[in-house]
Backbone as CSV, one residue per row, in Angstrom:
resi,resn,N_x,N_y,N_z,CA_x,CA_y,CA_z,C_x,C_y,C_z
1,UNK,5.701,-26.757,36.818,6.516,-26.758,35.772,8.014,-26.647,36.046
2,UNK,8.750,-27.454,35.685,10.067,-27.250,35.917,10.922,-26.289,34.924
3,UNK,11.841,-25.636,35.647,12.414,-24.305,35.067,12.879,-24.493,33.371
4,UNK,13.325,-25.498,33.203,13.820,-25.545,31.721,12.434,-25.701,30.976
5,UNK,11.094,-26.320,31.285,10.243,-26.211,30.581,9.369,-24.667,30.298
6,UNK,9.714,-23.880,31.434,9.280,-22.777,31.552,10.242,-21.659,30.666
7,UNK,11.365,-22.144,30.856,12.265,-21.280,29.895,11.978,-21.385,28.399
8,UNK,11.771,-22.593,27.993,11.505,-22.899,26.543,10.215,-22.299,26.202
9,UNK,9.103,-22.257,27.220,7.743,-21.689,26.994,7.991,-20.359,26.642
10,UNK,8.902,-19.683,27.496,9.005,-18.249,27.177,9.552,-17.719,25.889
11,UNK,10.726,-18.790,25.397,11.120,-18.550,24.263,10.293,-18.844,22.987
12,UNK,9.290,-19.457,23.063,8.465,-20.015,22.289,7.418,-18.923,22.106
13,UNK,6.758,-18.188,23.324,5.781,-17.259,23.243,6.472,-16.135,22.744
14,UNK,7.657,-15.729,22.989,8.280,-14.594,22.344,8.493,-14.775,20.780
15,UNK,9.019,-15.920,20.313,9.024,-16.211,18.893,7.763,-16.071,18.271
16,UNK,6.734,-16.466,18.866,5.261,-16.293,18.159,4.919,-14.996,18.250
17,UNK,4.871,-14.075,18.970,4.744,-12.851,19.117,5.667,-12.080,17.964
18,UNK,6.961,-12.647,17.900,7.810,-11.989,17.212,7.407,-11.976,15.826
19,UNK,7.116,-13.183,15.204,6.822,-13.670,14.014,5.597,-12.893,13.676
20,UNK,4.379,-12.558,14.646,3.376,-11.893,14.198,3.631,-10.367,14.043
21,UNK,4.540,-9.910,14.865,5.036,-8.441,14.933,5.588,-8.136,13.847
22,UNK,6.457,-8.881,13.223,7.224,-8.819,11.807,6.091,-8.031,10.649
23,UNK,4.720,-8.447,10.849,3.960,-7.855,10.091,3.690,-6.325,10.039
24,UNK,4.195,-5.882,11.114,4.149,-4.485,11.622,5.049,-3.586,10.937
25,UNK,6.029,-3.768,10.250,7.104,-3.395,9.637,6.686,-1.879,8.826
26,UNK,5.728,-1.932,8.023,5.111,-0.942,7.510,4.819,0.375,8.444
27,UNK,4.243,-0.216,9.664,3.980,1.062,10.585,5.155,1.354,11.324
28,UNK,6.006,0.519,11.526,7.417,0.836,12.151,8.192,1.915,11.311
29,UNK,7.979,1.640,9.879,8.666,2.557,9.177,7.914,3.879,9.134
30,UNK,6.721,3.921,9.275,5.977,5.210,9.089,6.220,6.008,10.669
31,UNK,6.485,5.144,11.707,6.831,5.930,12.866,8.222,6.411,12.969
32,UNK,9.184,5.765,12.070,10.421,6.343,12.134,10.475,7.347,11.411
33,UNK,9.827,7.469,10.349,9.469,8.743,9.438,9.147,9.657,9.942
34,UNK,8.201,9.553,11.109,7.568,10.797,11.654,8.650,11.410,12.868
35,UNK,9.396,10.346,13.266,10.425,10.684,14.094,11.649,11.374,13.515
36,UNK,12.007,10.792,12.413,13.097,11.665,11.693,12.629,13.028,11.129
37,UNK,11.139,13.299,10.846,10.832,14.489,10.282,10.961,15.681,11.540
38,UNK,10.388,15.023,12.762,10.407,15.853,13.885,11.872,16.062,14.167
39,UNK,12.955,15.453,14.221,14.146,15.749,14.509,14.939,16.636,13.438
40,UNK,14.677,16.348,12.000,15.243,17.074,11.062,14.647,18.657,10.921
41,UNK,13.519,18.745,11.491,12.624,20.140,11.606,13.222,20.814,12.706
42,UNK,14.169,20.132,13.760,14.682,20.845,14.625,13.431,20.692,16.277
43,UNK,12.720,19.842,16.090,11.637,19.820,17.238,12.210,18.351,17.937
44,UNK,11.682,18.181,19.092,11.985,17.107,20.005,10.985,16.193,20.189
45,UNK,11.330,15.270,20.835,10.570,13.968,21.011,10.480,13.883,22.406
46,UNK,9.179,13.799,22.792,8.810,13.498,24.544,8.443,12.054,24.516
47,UNK,8.504,11.218,25.710,8.361,10.070,25.765,7.713,9.933,26.937
48,UNK,6.755,8.922,27.156,6.169,8.733,28.568,5.384,7.406,28.429
49,UNK,5.545,6.846,29.993,4.697,5.445,29.912,4.894,5.259,31.523
50,UNK,4.118,4.162,31.840,4.121,3.891,33.564,5.000,2.563,33.613
51,UNK,5.557,2.173,34.859,6.233,1.080,35.129,7.207,0.397,34.150
52,UNK,7.222,-0.434,33.520,8.185,-0.990,32.639,8.099,0.040,31.251
53,UNK,7.049,0.556,31.123,7.002,1.337,30.043,7.667,2.728,30.287
54,UNK,7.560,3.069,31.487,8.347,4.452,32.252,9.899,3.921,31.909
55,UNK,10.560,2.760,32.356,11.731,2.543,31.826,12.220,2.448,30.272
56,UNK,11.251,1.812,29.546,11.392,1.953,28.158,11.422,3.412,27.675
57,UNK,10.895,4.219,28.219,10.786,5.638,27.797,12.133,6.321,28.251
58,UNK,12.583,6.146,29.247,14.087,6.404,29.431,14.949,5.994,28.714
59,UNK,14.712,4.581,28.233,15.830,3.990,27.383,15.539,4.596,26.027
60,UNK,14.537,4.869,25.635,14.413,5.498,24.317,14.884,6.913,24.030
61,UNK,14.615,7.575,25.059,15.335,8.998,25.189,16.896,8.958,25.270
62,UNK,17.215,8.137,25.906,18.741,7.979,26.057,19.373,7.627,24.816
63,UNK,18.703,6.641,23.887,19.316,6.189,22.701,19.367,7.634,21.636
64,UNK,18.638,8.531,21.610,18.473,9.857,20.971,19.519,10.600,21.272
65,UNK,19.490,11.128,22.709,20.460,11.854,23.267,21.687,11.403,23.183
66,UNK,22.052,10.302,23.529,23.391,9.795,23.426,23.660,9.192,21.919
67,UNK,23.420,8.163,21.695,23.501,7.420,20.313,23.112,6.014,20.754
68,UNK,22.503,5.461,19.431,22.051,4.077,19.514,23.196,2.967,19.039
69,UNK,23.594,3.208,18.026,24.750,2.423,17.441,25.833,3.392,16.646
70,UNK,25.514,4.044,15.849,26.593,5.013,15.103,26.759,6.316,15.753
71,UNK,28.100,6.932,15.599,28.418,7.918,16.355,27.589,8.963,15.226
72,UNK,26.985,9.900,16.007,26.204,10.758,15.087,25.949,12.176,16.291
73,UNK,25.473,13.183,16.119,25.247,14.432,17.015,24.000,14.012,17.756
74,UNK,24.010,14.574,18.967,22.962,14.236,19.985,21.682,14.913,19.309
75,UNK,20.438,14.145,19.750,19.077,14.490,19.089,18.238,14.820,20.346
76,UNK,17.513,15.806,20.473,16.715,16.312,21.494,15.333,15.096,21.734
77,UNK,15.658,14.500,22.967,14.424,13.811,23.380,14.505,13.773,24.840
78,UNK,13.445,13.720,25.346,12.989,13.994,26.906,11.960,12.793,27.283
79,UNK,12.509,12.073,28.173,11.602,11.082,29.029,10.929,11.892,29.994
80,UNK,9.365,11.951,30.075,8.658,12.425,30.904,8.388,11.650,32.191
81,UNK,9.250,10.835,32.367,8.927,9.783,33.572,10.178,10.259,34.450
82,UNK,10.933,10.994,34.425,12.318,11.063,35.147,12.243,12.078,36.203
83,UNK,11.566,13.092,36.345,11.532,14.049,37.213,10.771,14.139,38.313
84,UNK,11.078,13.175,39.406,10.212,12.973,40.651,9.523,14.240,41.160
85,UNK,10.082,15.222,41.169,9.562,16.542,41.972,8.492,16.962,41.000
86,UNK,8.545,16.934,39.481,7.327,17.161,38.870,6.414,16.027,38.810
87,UNK,6.570,14.798,38.860,5.949,13.866,39.203,5.006,13.867,40.362
88,UNK,5.432,14.147,41.488,4.888,14.159,42.976,4.006,15.413,42.985
89,UNK,4.692,16.477,42.410,3.996,17.606,42.630,2.682,17.887,41.855
90,UNK,2.659,17.332,40.677,1.507,17.272,39.742,0.506,16.263,40.143
91,UNK,0.919,14.900,40.616,0.187,13.892,41.275,-0.232,14.530,42.303
92,UNK,-0.123,15.239,43.145,-0.306,15.873,44.500,-1.379,16.946,44.320
93,UNK,-0.831,17.916,43.322,-1.419,19.024,43.467,-2.774,18.813,42.614
94,UNK,-2.709,17.953,41.321,-3.697,18.077,40.388,-4.339,16.745,40.592
95,UNK,-3.787,15.411,39.818,-4.189,14.434,39.769,-3.168,13.480,39.026
96,UNK,-2.953,11.995,39.471,-1.820,11.348,38.910,-2.058,11.336,37.229
97,UNK,-3.547,11.265,36.810,-4.052,11.098,35.678,-3.216,12.456,34.676
98,UNK,-2.901,13.299,35.238,-2.049,14.611,34.684,-0.686,14.574,34.728
99,UNK,-0.255,13.654,35.340,1.396,13.742,35.614,1.994,14.000,34.006
100,UNK,1.746,13.598,32.917,2.613,13.522,31.598,1.734,14.649,30.847
101,UNK,0.377,14.893,31.052,-0.356,15.963,30.084,0.379,17.326,30.513
102,UNK,0.439,17.682,31.927,0.815,18.596,32.417,2.248,18.939,31.854
103,UNK,3.198,18.143,31.660,4.535,18.149,31.034,4.322,18.386,29.542
104,UNK,3.429,17.864,28.826,3.288,18.085,27.310,3.241,19.192,27.202
105,UNK,2.038,19.946,27.959,1.498,21.303,28.286,2.714,22.301,28.333
106,UNK,3.463,22.004,29.000,4.577,23.060,29.617,5.789,23.063,28.568
107,UNK,6.223,21.570,27.904,7.306,21.425,27.297,7.072,21.266,25.845
108,UNK,5.786,20.970,25.502,5.570,20.656,24.030,5.231,21.758,23.298
109,UNK,5.970,21.799,22.076,5.557,22.749,21.206,4.874,21.980,19.906
110,UNK,4.299,22.945,18.943,3.792,22.549,17.456,4.861,21.847,17.081
111,UNK,5.082,20.987,16.268,6.185,20.234,15.412,7.023,19.169,16.441
112,UNK,6.633,19.254,17.730,7.263,18.020,18.650,6.430,16.805,18.272
113,UNK,7.027,15.735,18.872,6.282,14.305,18.990,6.193,13.901,20.178
114,UNK,5.067,13.375,20.422,4.954,12.544,21.790,5.014,11.142,21.467
115,UNK,5.880,10.228,22.040,5.830,8.947,21.754,5.175,8.246,23.254
116,UNK,3.995,7.550,23.186,3.377,7.149,24.216,3.476,5.647,24.448
117,UNK,3.783,5.201,25.531,3.761,3.764,25.542,2.884,3.270,26.690
118,UNK,1.937,2.281,26.506,0.707,1.821,27.323,0.585,0.148,26.740
119,UNK,0.887,-0.746,27.375,0.862,-2.263,26.923,-0.888,-2.417,26.995
120,UNK,-1.421,-1.692,27.507,-2.763,-2.038,27.238,-3.670,-1.135,26.357
121,UNK,-2.946,0.188,26.211,-3.607,1.331,25.530,-4.453,2.081,26.490
122,UNK,-4.753,1.798,27.497,-5.983,2.287,28.666,-5.082,3.128,29.676
123,UNK,-3.950,3.388,29.630,-3.479,4.111,30.892,-4.052,5.551,30.837
124,UNK,-4.731,5.886,31.840,-5.234,7.110,31.879,-4.434,8.274,31.879
125,UNK,-3.367,8.411,32.442,-2.196,9.528,32.249,-1.332,9.655,31.009
126,UNK,-1.144,8.392,30.072,-0.835,8.530,29.052,-1.709,8.953,28.067
127,UNK,-2.981,8.310,27.866,-3.779,8.974,27.229,-4.373,10.470,27.315
128,UNK,-4.212,11.035,28.395,-4.679,12.472,28.636,-3.193,13.202,28.139
129,UNK,-2.118,12.726,28.040,-0.756,13.187,27.573,-1.260,13.244,26.007
130,UNK,-1.561,12.128,25.361,-2.020,12.038,24.173,-2.947,13.215,23.667
131,UNK,-4.132,13.330,24.221,-5.077,14.346,24.192,-4.152,15.954,24.051
132,UNK,-3.561,16.128,24.983,-2.962,17.332,25.073,-2.226,17.553,24.214
133,UNK,-1.191,16.534,23.804,-0.254,16.612,22.705,-1.263,16.982,21.247
134,UNK,-2.080,16.373,20.873,-3.090,16.625,19.926,-3.550,18.118,19.659
135,UNK,-4.203,18.473,20.947,-4.368,19.921,21.095,-3.354,21.060,21.002
136,UNK,-2.214,20.594,20.964,-1.062,21.698,21.121,-0.504,21.545,19.682
137,UNK,-0.691,20.579,18.881,-0.377,20.488,17.390,0.908,19.493,17.395
138,UNK,1.102,18.540,18.411,2.339,17.414,18.482,1.964,16.412,17.641
139,UNK,2.627,15.808,16.825,2.343,14.479,16.354,2.446,13.636,17.329
140,UNK,1.921,12.273,17.117,1.763,11.212,18.241,2.093,9.970,17.855
141,UNK,2.834,9.082,18.447,3.225,7.865,18.282,3.020,6.826,19.481
142,UNK,2.103,5.940,19.316,1.677,5.078,20.386,2.252,3.767,20.433
143,UNK,2.756,3.003,21.194,3.304,1.818,21.264,2.387,0.969,22.219
144,UNK,1.625,0.163,21.870,0.778,-0.659,22.669,0.528,-2.299,22.471
145,UNK,-0.494,-2.817,22.965,-0.681,-4.163,22.430,-2.115,-4.572,22.599
146,UNK,-2.486,-5.761,22.771,-4.003,-6.100,22.770,-4.596,-5.770,21.626
147,UNK,-5.488,-4.980,21.761,-6.435,-4.462,20.518,-6.274,-3.030,20.350
148,UNK,-5.227,-2.434,21.114,-4.507,-0.853,21.249,-5.521,-0.114,22.200
149,UNK,-6.353,-0.719,22.683,-7.176,0.140,23.614,-7.608,1.686,23.118
150,UNK,-7.842,2.456,23.753,-8.203,3.772,23.438,-7.077,4.714,22.884
151,UNK,-5.892,4.173,23.194,-4.635,4.869,22.782,-4.358,4.813,21.083
152,UNK,-4.937,3.719,20.514,-5.220,3.872,19.248,-5.707,4.859,18.336
153,UNK,-6.946,5.151,19.077,-7.371,6.217,18.247,-6.902,7.508,18.651
154,UNK,-5.992,7.474,19.477,-5.543,9.147,19.673,-4.009,9.098,19.196
155,UNK,-3.703,8.269,18.252,-2.226,8.358,17.703,-2.174,8.526,16.206
156,UNK,-1.304,9.276,16.037,-1.134,9.493,14.421,-0.581,8.146,13.877
157,UNK,0.156,7.542,14.736,0.770,6.229,14.100,0.524,5.211,15.665
158,UNK,0.313,3.940,15.497,-0.018,3.218,16.728,0.497,1.649,16.170
159,UNK,1.758,1.213,17.039,2.190,0.203,16.868,1.552,-0.897,17.900
160,UNK,0.497,-1.473,17.476,-0.173,-2.457,18.213,0.352,-3.693,18.309
161,UNK,1.277,-4.266,19.104,1.858,-5.655,19.181,0.725,-6.568,19.303
162,UNK,0.326,-7.605,18.440,-0.628,-8.518,18.560,-0.293,-9.618,19.563
163,UNK,-0.339,-9.377,20.897,-0.159,-10.087,21.918,-1.061,-9.799,23.090
164,UNK,-1.365,-10.403,24.212,-1.928,-10.023,25.329,-1.146,-10.279,26.551
165,UNK,-0.079,-10.926,26.677,0.901,-10.905,27.615,1.903,-9.772,27.725
166,UNK,1.689,-8.989,28.739,2.519,-7.974,28.997,3.966,-8.063,28.730
167,UNK,4.696,-8.969,29.211,5.876,-9.033,28.986,6.314,-9.243,27.487
168,UNK,5.501,-10.014,26.739,5.823,-10.079,25.268,5.735,-8.984,24.573
169,UNK,4.656,-7.941,24.806,4.371,-6.867,24.132,5.353,-5.865,24.694
170,UNK,6.039,-5.829,26.074,7.257,-5.175,26.135,8.154,-5.440,25.338
171,UNK,8.747,-6.574,25.428,9.644,-7.151,24.502,9.592,-6.819,22.888
172,UNK,8.499,-6.605,22.408,8.491,-6.096,21.103,8.421,-4.635,21.015
173,UNK,8.044,-3.979,22.083,8.104,-2.567,21.877,9.900,-2.166,21.982
174,UNK,10.371,-2.806,22.863,11.800,-2.216,22.904,12.545,-2.896,21.740
175,UNK,11.917,-3.894,20.838,12.691,-4.290,19.627,12.266,-3.244,18.385
176,UNK,11.096,-2.738,18.549,10.586,-1.890,17.564,11.200,-0.563,17.586
177,UNK,11.333,-0.058,19.185,12.178,1.129,19.279,13.716,0.781,18.973
178,UNK,14.185,0.031,19.115,15.637,-0.176,18.561,15.786,-0.127,16.930
179,UNK,14.569,-0.720,16.464,14.703,-0.613,14.932,14.557,1.006,14.489
180,UNK,13.585,1.650,15.127,13.646,3.179,14.844,14.545,3.831,14.935
181,UNK,15.391,3.566,16.285,16.562,4.004,16.584,17.522,3.819,15.478
182,UNK,17.599,2.587,14.939,18.586,2.086,14.081,18.542,3.111,12.571
183,UNK,17.108,3.309,12.384,16.890,3.943,11.004,17.126,5.200,11.330
184,UNK,16.825,6.063,12.427,17.505,7.368,12.895,18.988,7.537,12.896
185,UNK,19.752,6.519,13.242,21.174,6.432,13.301,21.761,6.563,12.033
186,UNK,21.125,5.769,11.077,21.662,5.564,9.717,21.309,6.930,8.684
187,UNK,20.877,7.732,9.254,20.427,9.257,8.377,21.752,9.633,8.528
188,UNK,21.723,10.878,7.735,22.656,11.966,7.509,22.528,12.817,8.263
189,UNK,23.275,13.076,9.535,23.129,14.019,10.592,24.311,15.226,10.162
């Protein structure tokens, strides 16, 4: 395949998934409302995921702590993907499946929110974090794809991108996250 054809194919795939994802607007609105309620109540948002979803976790937390678009107060959000000492200690001393759940156990309190990201919905460490969050009284949002995987059943709100290609799912995840950030930014703080 010559590069120009590949480029056009990627744009077409993105556009097709975008058009299907637009149907998730009510679910995106519900996720934004959960985030808003959490932050207005004085609680925090914890975010986790692996690989590209780890980078998205950091990106999302930065949008809340810094700002997305509008000037507003800093909002409490923590990416559970950034502390290499915690990640390696828990991975070594316990198990990699517990690197996020252990942090939710130590940092999360009832009223907080866990925003979990897994394109397959079947990342063990992300799903263990969701289970721990539920047991501690945290609300949960899941960003996933395909059919939602196990994650879908562990979330109060699950945004399941209707796609099977990981890259297209990730593209919609960050778009949906940005929409939520814009909704939060537009609120009175």
